[in-house]
C-alpha positions as CSV (number, residue, x, y, z in Angstrom):
1,M,-23.5,78.0,58.0
2,K,-27.0,78.0,56.6
3,E,-29.7,75.4,58.1
4,V,-30.4,72.3,55.3
5,E,-32.9,69.7,56.3
6,A,-32.6,66.0,54.6
7,V,-35.5,64.5,53.1
8,K,-36.1,61.0,55.2
9,T,-37.4,58.5,52.7
10,K,-36.1,56.9,50.0
11,Q,-39.3,57.8,48.0
12,E,-38.2,61.5,48.7
13,I,-34.6,61.0,47.4
14,E,-36.5,59.8,44.5
15,L,-38.8,63.1,44.0
16,V,-35.8,65.2,44.2
17,D,-33.5,63.8,41.9
18,S,-36.3,63.6,39.3
19,L,-37.4,67.3,39.8
20,L,-33.5,68.5,39.7
21,R,-33.4,66.8,36.0
22,K,-37.1,68.7,35.4
23,H,-37.1,71.7,36.9
24,K,-33.0,72.3,36.2
25,S,-30.6,69.6,34.3
26,D,-29.4,66.1,34.5
27,L,-26.2,67.7,35.9
28,Y,-27.9,68.1,39.4
29,G,-29.6,65.6,39.1
30,D,-26.2,63.6,38.8
31,I,-24.9,65.5,41.5
32,W,-27.7,64.8,43.9
33,R,-28.1,61.1,43.5
34,A,-23.8,60.7,43.6
35,G,-24.2,63.0,46.6
36,V,-27.0,60.7,48.9
37,N,-24.8,57.6,47.9
38,L,-21.4,58.5,48.6
39,G,-22.5,60.6,51.7
40,L,-19.5,63.7,51.4
41,R,-19.2,66.9,51.8
42,I,-20.3,69.3,48.3
43,G,-16.4,70.3,48.3
44,D,-15.1,67.2,48.2
45,L,-18.1,65.7,45.9
46,L,-17.3,68.5,43.6
47,S,-13.4,67.7,42.9
48,I,-13.8,64.3,42.3
49,E,-11.2,63.5,39.3
50,Y,-12.0,60.5,37.5
51,S,-8.8,59.9,37.7
52,Q,-9.7,59.0,41.9
53,L,-11.9,56.7,40.5
54,D,-10.7,52.7,40.8
55,L,-13.3,51.6,38.4
56,E,-12.0,47.8,38.0
57,R,-11.6,47.7,42.1
58,K,-14.8,49.9,41.9
59,E,-13.4,52.6,45.0
60,L,-13.0,56.3,45.7
61,S,-10.4,57.3,47.8
62,L,-9.4,60.9,48.8
63,V,-8.3,63.2,51.4
64,E,-11.8,65.0,53.1
65,A,-10.5,68.8,52.5
66,K,-12.5,69.2,56.1
67,T,-10.7,67.0,58.4
68,G,-8.0,65.9,56.3
69,K,-8.8,62.3,56.8
70,T,-8.6,59.7,53.9
71,K,-11.8,58.0,53.1
72,H,-12.5,55.1,50.9
73,M,-15.6,53.9,49.3
74,S,-17.0,51.6,47.8
75,L,-19.0,52.5,44.3
76,N,-22.2,50.9,44.1
77,A,-24.2,50.4,40.6
78,T,-25.9,54.1,40.7
79,V,-22.4,56.4,41.0
80,L,-21.2,53.2,38.7
81,A,-23.3,54.7,35.9
82,I,-23.3,57.8,37.0
83,V,-19.6,57.6,36.0
84,S,-20.1,55.4,32.8
85,R,-23.2,58.1,31.7
86,R,-20.8,61.2,32.5
87,R,-17.9,60.1,31.0
88,S,-19.6,58.9,27.0
89,A,-21.0,62.4,27.4
90,Y,-18.3,64.1,28.4
91,P,-15.1,61.9,27.3
92,T,-12.2,64.4,27.9
93,D,-13.1,65.9,31.6
94,R,-11.1,66.0,34.0
95,Y,-13.7,66.3,36.9
96,L,-16.9,64.1,37.7
97,F,-19.0,67.1,37.9
98,Q,-17.0,69.6,35.5
99,T,-18.5,72.8,34.1
100,H,-19.3,73.6,30.8
101,S,-20.6,77.3,31.0
102,N,-19.9,79.0,28.4
103,R,-18.1,81.9,30.8
104,T,-15.7,79.1,31.4
105,A,-14.8,78.1,27.9
106,N,-11.4,78.3,28.8
107,T,-10.8,76.6,32.2
108,V,-11.2,73.4,33.8
109,K,-12.7,73.6,36.5
110,P,-15.6,71.7,38.4
111,V,-19.4,72.6,39.0
112,G,-19.3,75.5,41.5
113,R,-20.8,75.0,44.9
114,V,-23.0,77.7,44.7
115,T,-24.8,77.1,41.5
116,V,-25.4,73.5,43.0
117,A,-26.8,75.0,46.3
118,K,-29.2,77.3,43.9
119,A,-30.8,74.4,41.7
120,F,-31.2,72.7,45.2
121,S,-33.0,75.3,47.2
122,E,-35.6,76.0,44.3
123,V,-36.1,72.1,44.2
124,G,-36.8,72.7,48.4
125,N,-38.8,75.3,47.8
126,I,-41.1,72.8,45.4
127,I,-41.3,70.4,48.1
128,G,-41.6,72.5,51.1
129,V,-37.8,71.2,52.6
130,K,-34.5,73.5,53.4
131,L,-32.5,71.7,51.1
132,G,-28.9,72.8,50.7
133,T,-25.8,71.0,49.5
134,H,-25.4,69.3,52.9
135,S,-29.1,68.0,52.3
136,M,-27.3,65.2,50.6
137,R,-25.2,64.3,53.4
138,K,-28.1,64.4,56.2
139,S,-30.2,62.7,53.7
140,R,-28.0,59.7,53.6
141,G,-27.4,59.6,57.5
142,W,-31.7,59.5,57.7
143,A,-31.9,56.9,54.7
144,M,-29.2,54.5,57.1
145,Y,-30.8,55.2,60.1
146,S,-34.0,54.4,58.6
147,D,-33.4,51.0,57.9
148,G,-32.5,50.4,61.2
149,V,-28.1,50.9,60.9
150,S,-26.4,51.7,63.7
151,I,-25.9,55.3,64.8
152,E,-21.7,53.7,65.4
153,M,-22.1,52.6,61.8
154,I,-23.3,55.9,60.4
155,A,-20.9,58.0,62.3
156,K,-18.3,56.0,61.2
157,V,-19.5,56.7,57.7
158,L,-20.4,60.2,58.0
159,N,-16.4,60.4,59.5
160,H,-17.9,61.7,62.3
161,S,-16.2,62.3,65.8
162,S,-18.9,60.3,68.0
163,P,-22.3,58.5,67.7
164,S,-23.4,61.8,70.2
165,V,-22.4,63.8,67.5
166,T,-24.2,61.9,64.0
167,M,-27.3,61.9,67.2
168,A,-26.9,65.8,66.7
169,Y,-26.8,65.4,63.1
170,L,-29.2,63.9,62.4
171,G,-31.7,65.7,65.1
172,I,-32.9,62.7,67.8
173,T,-33.3,65.0,70.2
174,K,-34.2,64.2,73.6
175,K,-38.2,63.9,73.9
176,Q,-37.5,61.2,70.6
177,V,-35.2,59.3,73.4
178,M,-38.1,59.8,75.8
179,D,-41.4,58.6,74.1
180,T,-39.3,55.7,73.6
181,Y,-39.6,54.5,77.3
182,L,-43.8,55.2,76.5
183,E,-43.2,53.5,73.2
184,Y,-41.5,49.9,74.3
185,E,-43.8,49.1,77.2
186,L,-43.2,45.7,77.9
């Protein structure tokens, strides 16, 4: 798998969103924003069907393709706004992120991961970050970490097998750990 980077601040998350909307379309901005908020792998994100969304309880439940684990998530205001906007624009769609390409006129399927990866990569080139579809998930982890959420909680949210996996995932290095001994002299 190609190595991708996270954007590490909320301002950078906003910048990617606005650039996707400006240079590509609202679809890619919606995918980015929903992905950062839900922290799902791209295959799981793109396969969300409206029937899986419990808008009354503001929840989403799905079985992760990679792990086979059932994942339950609360839908925050940002995700609910995306769902509402997309449902209003495309009331007969089955998928939250359904393709409307002329090439797939008679087919009902979600947007393809390769198409999304290309859009993200183009925006990444503009801002000098190796953006890919997994950048949404990594960016969520970084945002949580930067706000002081414990590694254990981030591991739980991302369904990692252990906090050490999450530390490696976020790129927390031995040097950073060693530096804390110098930074926090008591």
